[in-house]
Structure formats: C-alpha cells, structure tokens
N, C-alpha and C positions, 0 to 999 in steps of 0.2 A: 374847208379846213382839214389838215391831216389829223389822223387820230392822235390822241394824247398818249405818247409812248415814252418810256424811259428805260434804259438798260437795267436799272435797279428793280424794275417791276417784273423781270423775267426770271428771277432766281427760282430755280426748281423746274422751269419749263424744260421738257426733254429736247427741244430744238430752239435754243435761246436766240439764234440769229435770224429766225424767221417766225414771227409770232403774230397771230391774229387777235383782234380785240375780243372776239367772242370766246367763251370758255372752251377749253379742251377737256376731254373726259379721260381720266387716268384709269387704266384697267388693271393696275396693281392690286394684289390681294389673292384671295383663294380661287383657284381653278381646279377642276377635276383633272386627274392625272393617271397615266398608266404607262408601265414599261411594256415594251413589245420586243422581247429578246428573240423570239422566233420570227419576227418581221412578217406577221400575218395580218396586221391591221388594215392594210389596203385591200387585200382579198376579202376580208370579212366586213369591209366597209364601216370601219369605226367612225368615219367622218359623217355618216348618215344620221340625221336626227330622228331615229326611230327607237321605239321601246324594244328591249331585248330581255330574254329570260335571264341572261347573265351579262350585266353591264361590265365591259372591260375597264371602265374608269372607276376603280375601286378605292382610289386614294385622292387626297387633296394636296396641293402644293401652293406655296406662297410665291407668286410671281412678283418681281423678276429674279428671284434667287434660284441658282442652279440646284438640281436635286442632290448633288454631292455635298452641298453645304448645310450646316445646321439651321441657318435662317430659313431655308425652304420648307422645313417641317418633314422632309424626307431623310436627309443625311445618310445617303447610301453612296459610298465611294467606289463601289464595284463597277465592272464593265457592263454598261447597258447602252448599246449603240443606238437604239430607236426609242424615242419618247413621244407620247401623245398628250396633248393638252385640250381641255374643253371648257368653254365659258358661255353661259347664257347672257345675252345682251338685251337690256330693256331699252331698245331704240326703235324708232319708226322710220319710214321712208322720208328723206328730206323733201322739202318743197321743190317746185319747178325750178330748174336751172341750178340745182344744188347737188352735191355728191357727198357721200359719207365715206371717209377714208379711215383705214386702220394702219397705224404706223408701228413698226417693230424696230426698236433701237438696235438690237443685236440678238441673233439666234445662232448658236454654235451647234452644227456647222451648216447643215442644209435644212431648209424649211419649206413646207408646203402648207397652204392655208385654204380652208373651205369655210363657207358660210351656208348654213342650211343644206349641207351636202353638195354644194356646187363649188368646184375647184376654181380658185381665184388667182393664186399666185404661187410661184416657186422661186426660191432664192438660194444661192450658194455663197458662202462667205460668213464666217462666224464672228467677225469683228466690226462689220459695218451694217447699217440698217437697210430697210426696204419698206415700201408702202404698197398696199393693195386697196383697190376700190371695191367697197362692199355693196355699192348701190345696186348692181344688176341682180344680186342674189337675195335682196331683202324681201321678206315675206310681207304681205299686206297687213297682217295682224299677228299678235302673239309674240312670244320671246324668239329672238334670233339666236341660233346656236353657232358659235365660232369654234372651229377646231384647227389645231396646229399639230403637224407631225414634224419632229426634229430628228435628224440623224447625225450622229457624231461618232465616227469610227475611231476608237481610242488607239488602235494600233496602226493607223494609216499615217506613215511617216511622210507622205507627200502632201498632207493637209497642213496648211498653216496653223500652228498650235501654240507658238510662243513658249511659255514656261510650263505649259500643261504636260504632265507626265504621260508617257505611253506605256509605262509599267503599272502594275496594280497599286503600288504604294510609292509615295514621293521618295526620290533619291537625289543625292548631291544637291544640285541647284534647281531641280524641277519640283513642281507642286501638284496638289490635287487638281483634277480636271474641273472645268466649268462648262457643262453641257447644256444644250437647250436654251430657253429664253433666259437672258441675263442682263438685259437693259429694258427700259420702260416700254410698255405697250400702251398705246393711247389712240383715242378716236378724235376725229376732227371733221366738222362739216365745212365744205369749201364751195365756192362758186364753180360752175361748170368749167369756165376758163379761169385759171388761177396760177399764181407764182409758186414754183416748186424749189427754186434755189437762188440764193444771192451770194456773190463772191466779190469781196472788196479788196483792192490792191492799192494801198496808198503810194503815191509818188511825191514825196515831200519836197524834194529839190525842184520839181516842176510845178508845185502848187496845185496838185490835182489828185483825184482818186479815180481809179478805174473801177467800174461796176460791171459785172456780168450778171444778167438776170435770165432765168429760164422759166418758160411757161409749161403748163401741163400738157398742152397740145399746140399744134401749129395754128396761128390765128387765122380766122376766116377772112379778115380784112385788117388793115393796119390799125394798131392801137397806140395809145400814148402811155408812157410811164413818167411819172413825176417823182423826183427824189428830193427830199427835204432833209438836210443835215443840220443838227443843232448840238451845241455844247452848252449844257445848261439852258439858259434862256436866250443864248446868242445864236442867231442863224448864221451858219457857215456857207451854205449853198442851197439854192432852190432852182432846179433845172428840170425841163421836160424834154423827152426824146421820143422819137417815132419807133415803134416796135412792129417790125414786119415779119420776123422769123421767130421760131420757137426759142432760140437763144440769141440774145443781143448784148453786145459789149460796147461801152461808151465811156468817155472821160467826163468827169465832173470837176469843173474849176472850183478851187477853194482859195479865193483871193487872200484870206487871212494868212495863209502860209507864205506869202511873199514878204511879210514883215519879219526880217531875220532876227530882230531883237525881241520879238513877241512870241517866239516859238515855244518857250518854256511853259506857257499857259495852254498850249494846244497838243503837244506831242505826248505819245504814250511811252512810258519807260517804267522800269521797276520802282523808281523813286516817286514818279508821278504818273500813275496809270490812268491818264485821262481817256475816257471813252466818249465817242461821238454818237449820239442817238440819230437813227435814220428812220424815215418813213418812206415807203415806196407805194405809190398809188397808181394802179393800172386802170385806165379809162378807155372808153369806146367813143370816138367822135362821131360815129355813125357812118353810113355809106358815103364814099367820096363823091359820087355822082348820083344823079337821079332825083325824082320828085321828093319834096320834103326836106331837101338839104338846105340848112340855114346856118351860115357862118357869121351871121350878123352879131351886133352887140348884145350881150346878155346870154348868148348861147353857151351852155355848159355841156361837157362830156358826161357820159353816164359812167359812174364808178363800177368797175368790174370786180376788182379785188384791192385790198389794202393790207399791208403788213408792216410790222415794226421790226427793226434790226438795230445793230450797232457796229461800230468799227473803232479801231485805234489808229491814229495818224503816227506812223513810225516806219522807218526803213532799216533793214539790216544789210550788212555787207562785210567785206574783209579787204585788207590791204596790208602788205608788208608784214605779214605774220600776225596782224591784229584783228580781232573781231570788232566790228563797228556797229553801234546802234545809233541811229540818227546822225551818222557821219562822225561820231566821236568814239574813241576807244572805250571798250566795255569788257572788263574781265569777268568771265563766267564763273560763278560760284554755285555749283549744282550738286545734287545728290541723285543717285540712281533710284528711281521710283518704280516698284513692281506693281503698284495699284492692286494690292491683294489684302483681303481682310479675313481673319480667322473664321468668322461666323458666316461670311457670304462669298468668299473666294474672290474672283475677279469682279463680281457684282458689288454694288454699293448703294447706300441710300444717299439722298441729296446732302444730308448733313455730314455723312462720312466724307464725301468729296469736298465739301466746303472746309471741313476741319483740316484735311491734309494740306490744302492750299494755304490756309491760314498758318498752320504749324511751320510749313516751309519758310514762310516769310519771317515768322518769329525766331526761327533758328538763325536768321541772317543770310539765308540763301537767296539768290536772285533768279534761280531756275531749277528745273528738274529735267532729267532725261527719262522720259517715259519708256520703260524697258519692256520690249516684246509684247506690246499691247497698244491697240488703238483705243485711246481713252474716251470715256463717256463725254458727250458734248457739254454736259452739266459741269464737269470738272474743268473743261476748257473755258467755260464762262467764268468760273472763279479765278482761274489763272489770269484771264484777261482783266478781271476787276481788281485783283490784289496786286498785279504787276509781277507775274512769274514768267520767265522765259522758258519755253519748253522745246525739247527735241522730241519729235514724234517718230516712232519706230515701228516698222512692219513686223508683226509676229512671224517667226520663221517656221518653215517646214524643216525636215531633217533628212530627207532623201532627195537627190537631184534626179527628177524624172520629168517627162513631158507634162503630166498633170501638175507638178510643182510649178513649172513655168506658167502654165495657163492660170492656175489658181492665184498665185502671188501677184502676177501682173494685173489681173482683173480686180482683186480686192485692194491692192495698193492704189490703183487708179481711183477707185471709189473713195478711199480715205482722203487722198489729196484733194479731190473735188469737193468733198464735204467740208473739210476743215481749213481750207486755204484762207478763209476770211478772218480767222482768229489772230489778233495781233500777238498773242502770247507765243505762238509757234514761230520759232526763229531758225529751225533747221529740220530737215527731213533725213531719216536714216532708213533706207530700204533694206540693208543687210547688216547683221551684227556677227562679228567673229567668224565669218565664212560659214555660218549655219545656213543650210540648204545648198551651199556651194562648197563642199568640204575640201575640194582639191583644185582651186582655180589656177594654180601654177602648173598643174599637170594635165588638166582636162580643158581644152580650149572652149568647149561649149559652156562650161561653168563660168569662165571669165567673161565670155560674151554676154551671158545672162546678167551677171553682176554689173557690167558696164552698161548694158541696155537699161537696167532699172535706174541707174544714175541718170542716163540721158532722158529716159521717160519722165523722171521727176523734174528735170530742168525744162523739158518741153511743156509740161503742164503748169509749172510754177517757176519761172526764172527769177522771181523776186527774192528767193531765199537760198542760202547755201544748202547743198546736199552732201551727205557723208556716204560715199559709195559702199564702204565696208568698215564699220567701226571696230577698231581694235588692232587689226593687222592686215597683211596682204592687201595693202591699199593700191588701188588703181587710179582711175579718175576720181577726184574728190575736191570739194571746195574747202573742207576742213579736214585735217588729219587727226582723227581720234585714235589715241594710243592707250592700250590697256597695260598696266604695269603694277603688279601686286607685290613688289618688294616691300618688306616691312622695315627696311633700313633707310632712314631719311637721308643720310649723306649720299647714298647711291642715287636716290631721286635727284638730289642737287647736282651730282656729277652728270647725270644723263640729260637733264633738261635745262641746266643753267649753262648754256653753251651758245656762243655767238653764231654758230652755224645755223641755228634755227631762224635767225634773221637774215642770214647771208645767202639763203637759197640752196644750201647743201645740208641735207639731213644726214649727218655723219656720226651722230652719237650712237653707241652700241645699244641694241634693243634686246631685252631678255626673252627667253623662251624658245621653243622649237620652231615656231612660225616665223616666216620672213616678214619684215615690216612692210616692204613694198614688193609689188610684182614687177617683172621685167618691163622696162620702158617707163615706169612711173618716176617722175622727178618732182622734187619739192621746188615749187616756184612761188614761194611766199605765202602759201596757204597758212592760216592759223593752225597751230598745233595745240590740241587740247588733251590733257590727261583725263580721258573720258571714262576710265574706271581705275580706281586705286584704293588703297586702304583695306577694308574688309576684315578687320580683326574681330574676334568673338570675345565677349566679356562674360565670364562666369557661366558657362553652359550648365543646364540642369544636370544634376548628378545621374549618371547612367544613361543619359539620352544621347543618341547619335546626332551630331550637329555638323554643319559645314561652315568653315571660315578659313581665312588665310593665316591665322595665328590665333592662339588662345591666351587671353590675359585674365588673371584671377582677381585683380583688384580694380576698383574704380580709378585709383590713382594711376595705375599702370595704363589703363585705357585712355585716360586723359592725356598722359604724357605721350603715348604713341600717336594719338590723333593730332595733338598739337605739333609734334615734330613733322609728321607727314604733310599736314596742311601748310605748315610754314615753308617746307621745301617746295611745295607746289606754287605757293604765292611768290616766293623769291626766285623767280625763274624767267625764262623767255617764253613760257607757255602763254597761251591766250585764255586759259581757264582750266578748271578742274571739275570732275564729277566724282564725288566720294561714294563708295559702295559700302552701305546703301542707306536709304532713308529709314526703313523700319526692318526689324527682324521679320522674316517670312518663313513660317514652318521651321524646317531644320536649318535654313540658311540664316544663322543667328549673328549677322555681322552689321546690324543696323545702328544708326544713331539713336533710334527709338525702339522700344519694345513693340510687340505686335499690337498692344492696345494703345500705342502712341504715347507712352510715357518716356520722357528723355532719360537716357542712361546716366547722364551727369546733369547737374543743374542747367536749366535753360539759358541763364545769363552767361554761364561759362561756355556752353556750346556756341552761343552767339559771338562771344569774343574770339573764339578760335576760328570760326568760319568766316569772320569778317576782317581778318588781318589784311592790312593794305598790301596791294600788289607792288613789289619792287623788283628791279632787275639788277 
C-alpha cells in the first residue's frame, strides 16, 4: 500500500512537492555567527572544530533570517561581504544503506559547507537551493559541527540581486540587502538510492500527465516506479514504469479527464483549486537474470524509496490576444508582489507566506507577479492551495558582463527545474525592464542574451508562456507585458481600448523614452497585459523620503484614483492587469496594503474595485 499522504499534510514543509513520511529536522534557530570583513576565515580555518584562544564566532544569529534584518538578532545593514555560520548537530551516523542530507533553501550569494572540518559542498546562486551529503564526514560519536561560509559582494553589479540595493542605504525602488542564509536549512535521512526531483506537466486535452523523476545516482540495475494519483478518496491513476536511467520521463493516463462534462470537479483554477495527491514508490525487482530470480505469483519488489507529492490538473495557453486557463478565457487580476517583510526582508516565516497568499485572495486578486525574486517553495504551496496564478521572475543583475550571462543562465535554469511542477505558476519572466540588458536595441549581444533566455525557458518548459522582457523593448514573447504609470485613467482607456490589440497590429502610442518593441518584433495575437500600472502613494509619513508615481493625501482620493485606473484596465482589450503594488515596501509606499499588511481602504471596498467585470 502507498503511504498515506495528502497535500494538506505538507503545509510548512520546506519542499512540499517531495515529502517523505519520516520526520525531517528543521535547523532554524540560533547559530553561532561571525563577520569576516578581512576574508581571513579560510586561511585561519574557521571551519575546523577545534578550540581557539579567541573564538571568531562571537555572536548568535536566528536562522534563516539575514543579518541585515531585525528578526535575525543582528540587524546590521552595513557592507559585510563574508559571513560565517556554525551549528552543533546532535545526530549520529545513519544505518546501513542510508544517507544524512543537509538541504539549504537559499544562501545569498555563494556558499561553502563543512562538517567536522571536511569540505562537502560549494554553491553559487542566492535564490535557489542546494543539498549536501553529510554522511562521509560524520564522526563516530559526539556532536557534529556544521559550518557555512557565505559570500555576498554588495557592489557586484554582475551578481543577480533583484531589488537588493548596491548602495549603503535603500534608494528609490531598491531595498535593504538579504545576505547569507535566508530560507530554511533542514536535515533528512534518505535511502542510498532515492528520488531527488519530481516534475508534473498536466496535458488535460490529452487526458494525461507527464512525470519526470530524477534519482540521486544512476541505478545499478533497472528499477520500477509506481505512481498513484488520488483526488480525495478517488483514484485517478495507478501506473508502474521501468526506470533505467538517472532521469526518466513518462506519461500517466488519467481516464477521468476524458469526461468533458465532469472536468469541473478535477481541474485546478483560482475558483476551484483542486489538488491531486501523488505517491511515487521506487522499488527494486532484483537482478534480471541469475540464480534466485523468481517472478512467480506472490513475488514483491523491494521498496527502495517512497515520497508524497501533489499536482494540479490545468493547462495554460493563449490565443487571439486572450490568456487561456483550461482552454477558457481568463482575465488576469494581479498585483506586484515584492515578497519583502520589514522585520525579515526577503526571508519569511511559514505564517507570513500563508498570510500573503490568503490576503491576495481576500482582496479579489486571482494572481500575483512575484517581482525580482524566486519565491520560497512554501509560498508556492499556498498559492497552489488557495488558487493564485503566479508569474515567476528571475532577479536581475545590473551590468551586462560575461559573469552576468553565466550566473543568470545557471540560476534561472535551476529555478525552472525546481518550480515547474507547481500549478500556480502560469508564466515565466526571465527579464524585467531590460535590467541586466540595458541597451538591447544598440548592443546585439544583449539582445541575443535576452532572446536566448526566452528560448531556454521554452526549451525547459514549453507548457507555459514566457515573457521575454516585461515592460518594454519586447522581442520574442508569448505575452506582451507593458508598464504604464500614467495616473490619468482616460489616457489608459485611449491606449488600450483599441481594436488593434486584437487585430495583430500594436499601433497604440506607448509612453516613456523606451521603445515598446525591438526591430523585427511583431504583435501576432499575443495577450497584452498591463503588467505594471498605478503606484500612487497615500499620505506619506511627514518628512520621510518616499517613492511613488503620485501622492494622494486622503483615503477618498486614493480610492477614487484606484477605482478609475482599475476600471480603465478592465474595460479594455487587455488580457489582464498587475497593479503596483501589493504592499508598501520601505520607501516604496505605493501598496494596496501597508508594510504590516493592513488594507489602506476597507477590504470589502478593495475587493469590489479589483473584481470589476472585464468588458470590452
């Protein structure tokens, strides 16, 4: 029998789409901590578990909160490019055939890991995670000492940094930095051979789901993988496949999807976010030949590994200027989500993440554009569960260099492979507003890079639309995202209530100094989304420097402006909108909510404004 698993049981798990029944051990909490401004820790062997006359680890930090944040207990926003962490682990060597793994959700920007002074892993990329095997370095007895060195050069403009400021203090639309460990660190004991990744791609029209599974190592002999899909108590599929390679892709037939009148009870959507529970059991049938081989009645494979997962049965697409969800028109009602909290910066507690997803739904939004951040998988889980459609966006670098190309390509690839199984993600955004490619119309290499990221995205995941450059200077793209911060609603109406948006000619004037499209780009029926607009500030604090696209001094004026702009966006030939922004963030005080997530106008009024019917 497969393990008893339900998607509702994984809330709070740091990797909710690949969960084992045995407990995982969270390493959040107090760690020893040290700054290494002179970068001498390696030479002085701070990673070695030996007594010193002067211990460099003189402070403690609350992991996984960055040292710049109040929640960390450090709250130092100065430039400290090298950070060290130390934690004693009360663990022992796992039994035969088992491995002890340490998982790091995200460490900004480079990380090195030692256990008991033995180097185990290096990783580059501050927004995606990595795993290291602790088993070879485990001591036979006594506490195990885990040490992490993190390097985050604040002035390196070729490093993907998103909205993290490269100046000492936040300015205009950039925020305090988030350095070092900022997502969960956790331990897990696994079998010697085990599953490391699952990727689900529903193909509703063909009544099937594609599954890609990856093993920790190449199998010594062919194994079997059995997939069991359930919706509540109803079995949707039960299928076994042969696994001969480290990565295996196969189709799972889902006969229930052939009943066209019954799809409402199966499909994932913002109104009905049905999630299908999945169990994947990896088994060993034994040697194919040789003495002792018995394929007779009653013979059972040996279970090697078993994990729980989940998926949503849904398809996204586009046609004739319309965004489609499950082959039906779906108007996008989104807000720009920075994923930033005053006390913890880009890091968040599980409750913080759940609350933001819940608030977005209560506001009447059906989606969020995650801006300049690869969001924590725990947030993706809540978006899956509550029914939020997300655009996932690569954090940008700010200088176009060879290291920029190498770093962005590598990390964006990891993000795509990690998150592609989440039904909530409906679009990928590798570039925003030409950040990291500041002159694609003048520098051919920059346009080649931007186009290459779009094609890389489509090669890794052809099932979703990709937005090549959100905002302007559009080249190849499945959705045309346009940024327009006019505060004059009739101007929005004039620009986007135009038959040309449906006739294949993007002829409406576009504001600002940037060109809307690059040479050769033609509108061929792609959906046009007003992917940033609004952005007015309400009653900024007296004497404080704030950023917004206009300043309104009364709640009534703010309500009137918001109503007029959203009305213009909904009464248009647009495929959707994304209001700037979900919450106030530091000096960028143009949110629908305050930094502590309090609505600026009554919640029911916000809901009524944001859910106006789409008319053309």
